[in-house]
N, C-alpha and C positions, 0 to 999 in steps of 0.2 A: 395220250391219244391227241390232246391238243397241241402239243408239239409238232406231233407227226402231221396233222391239219395244217399247220403253219409253214412247215417246211414244203409239203405239196403246194401250197397256194402260192408261196413265194418262187418256187421253181417253175410253176404252170405261168405265173404273172410275168416273170423274166422271160419265157419263150413268146408270150403274147406280146409284150413291147417289141423285142427283137424282130416280130413278124409284121409289126403295122405297116401297112402299105405294101405288103408283098403278098397278098392273096392272089392265088392262081385260079383258084375254082369256087364258084359260089352257086349254091342249088337252093332249091326251095324245097322246104319239107312237105312231106304228101299230103295234098287237100289244104294246103295254108298258101295263100298267094304271096304273103308279106314276110313269112317267118324263114328267115334265111339261115344256112348252115354252110361252112367252109371246112376246108381242110385242116385248117387252124383249130376251129372248135374240137375236131376228131383228135388231134394230135395232142393238143393239152388235156383233154380228157384221159387219153392213153396214158399220159405222163403221171397225173394224178392218181390213176388206179394203179400203176406200177409201184407208185411209192406206198401206198396204203397196204396193197398185198403183199409187198416185202416184210411189212411189220405185222399186218393182220390178216393171214390169209383165209381165216374161216369166216370173217365178218362179211354180212350184206352190203351190197352197193346198189344204189339207185342213182344212175347218172342221166343226165339229159339227152345224150347223144346215143348211148348203148342201152338205155332202159334199166329194167330192173332184171336182177338173176333169180329166175324162179327155181325154187327146190330148196333154198337156203333157209337155215332155220336159227340164225344166230341172234341173239338178243341185241346186237349193236347193228346198226345200219348207217352207212356213210350216203350222205346226199349231197351231190355234186354238181354244180352249174361251172364248167371248164372256162365258158367265156360268156358273162352275162353283159349284153349290150352288142351282140353281132352285128346289127344294122350300122351303128356307130361305127364299131371296127372295120368293116368292110368300106365305109366311106373316109377312112383315116381320121375320124374324130376321137380323140383321147380321152373318151368317156365309157370306160368298160372295167370289168373286174372278174376275179376269181371267187367264188362263193362254196364254200364247204361245211355242212352242219353234219353233226353225229347225234344219231338216235339212239337212245336205249330203251327198249322196252316201251316204245312209241311215245317218248318225252326226249326232246331236244336238249342235250346236255353239254354240248360244246358247238362253237360256230367262228368261223373265220371269213372274212371277206378282205380280199387284197386287191387295193388299186395300184397297179404298178406304175403307172403313169404320175402319180403323185407320191409314191412309195408309202402309200397309208397301209397299215395293217389294223384292221379291227377285228378284235376277238373277244371272246366270251365265254365262260364255263358257268353251269348252273351253280347259283349261290355264291359265286366268287366275283361277281362285276363284269363289267364291260371297260374295255381298253382300246384306246388308239395309240400305237407305236409306245405302249406300256404305260401311257397316262390314263387315268380313270375316267371315264365318261358319265356325264349327267345329261338327261334330256333337259330342254327348255323349260323355262316358267312363265310362258307367256299365258296370260289366263282366259283370253278371250281370242275368239275365231276371227273377229274382224281386224285383229293387231296380229295374225299369223301369217307365216310363210308357209305355203302348202306345196306338195310334190305330188304328182300322180304320172300315170302312164295310161297307153291306149294299147286295147289288144291286137293282134294281128288282124283280127276281123272286125275292126272299129266300124266299117261300113255298114256292118249288120246292126249296130249299137245294141249289143249284148248287155244285159243289165241295166240298161240306160245311161250307159257310160258317157255318152255325149251330154246329156241333161246334168249328170253329177259334175261334170267339168264345168258347165256353164253356171251351175248354181254356187259352186266353190269360187269362182271367177268374181261373182258379185258379192260373196259373203265375206271373203277373206282379204287381207291385205295384198296378196299376190299369190299367183300359182305358177309353178316352174314344171317342166316335163324334161327329163334327162336322158331317158332311154335305157336305163339299168334299174330296175326294181331292187336289186341287192344293195346298189350304191344308195338309192332312195332311203331303205330302212337304215343302212348304217348312219346316214347322215340325220335321220331323225334322233338316233341314240346319241349322236353327237353334239345335238341341238342346233346345228345348221338349219334343219327345218322343224316345225311345229308339228306338222301331221302328214300323213301319207294315206292314200287311199288307190286300191287298183281292182279290176275284174280279170277273169281268166288267167290267173297266174298257176304256176306250178310248185310242187313242193321244194324244187331245187331253187326256185326264185327267193323263197321265204324263209327256209329253215334257219341259216344262220343269223338272219337280220330279225326275226323274232325274238330269238333268244338275246341279241345285243340291246335290243330295246326294252325287254323285261328288265334285264341285269343293269340298265341305265336307269331304271326308275320310272320308264314309261309303260304305256298300255297297248296291247294288241287284241282286237276281235275280228269276228266276223261283221257282216253289213248291219246285222240287227242287235249287236251288243253281245252275241253269244260268243262262248269260248272258241278261239281261233282253232281250226283245223288245217293243218298246212298241207294236206292232201284235198282241200276244198278249193275254191277258185277264187275266194274274195277276201279282202283283208282292209282292216282300218287300222291305222297305227298312230300313236301320239303321243305327246307328253303327259297324257293322262287328264290334264286340266281342261283341254278344249274337246275332250272325247265324246262327250254327250252332245255336244253341239253339232259335231261331226256327224254322229249317227242320225242326229234328227234331220240334218239336211239332206242324208242320203235317203232317208225313209220318205221324203217328200217326191223323190223322183220315182217311186213305185206305183 
């Protein structure tokens, strides 16, 4: 199943890269002023689902653009983001990826994040480690928040300041060594697993943003929770991910903004 996820992610990633700068139609998702969708998102998703369906026709699928298939009762669910970083993509900014997670009986057991621009394939299987192009990944060993490079993202309704997201950003800006904002939550999570970042937090995410990345970080030795330190729920909206060493500091800082 992991190999099929890799095949689908690479094929979709190749399609995305070939179509960078060629978007013909940009629409807004219903009721979401800044949340864009293009014909490229949809075609990438169709490509991924087609490959999965060919091999596993009875499995459930949850995908960003087509949603969930109701009435299915498989123990397996594929959770797909065909283009994470759509706003970047529409501006020709080469920071975007494909993310595919596989859930079995409510637990993420495999995940792939593919960045076609750098040809970087992040993959993980439960209990078998996390890898970047075949090389084992480990999270960073930075012990303190003040020495940490952090990354976050803003929700499409940032002007409403949901969950005090603006205050969180300011607080981390003051407490950490530096904060970045790339525009792709899946890449952010992959980069924490790869020790490029020490920690990540964000609000108003969806399962397809998090599924693969959560497993990557766990398998790389990191920690992922909700905003109060509770067990992560990929169907929730809030995530805190780190190397584990700075996690308590991150949670403490987030709770200050409540």
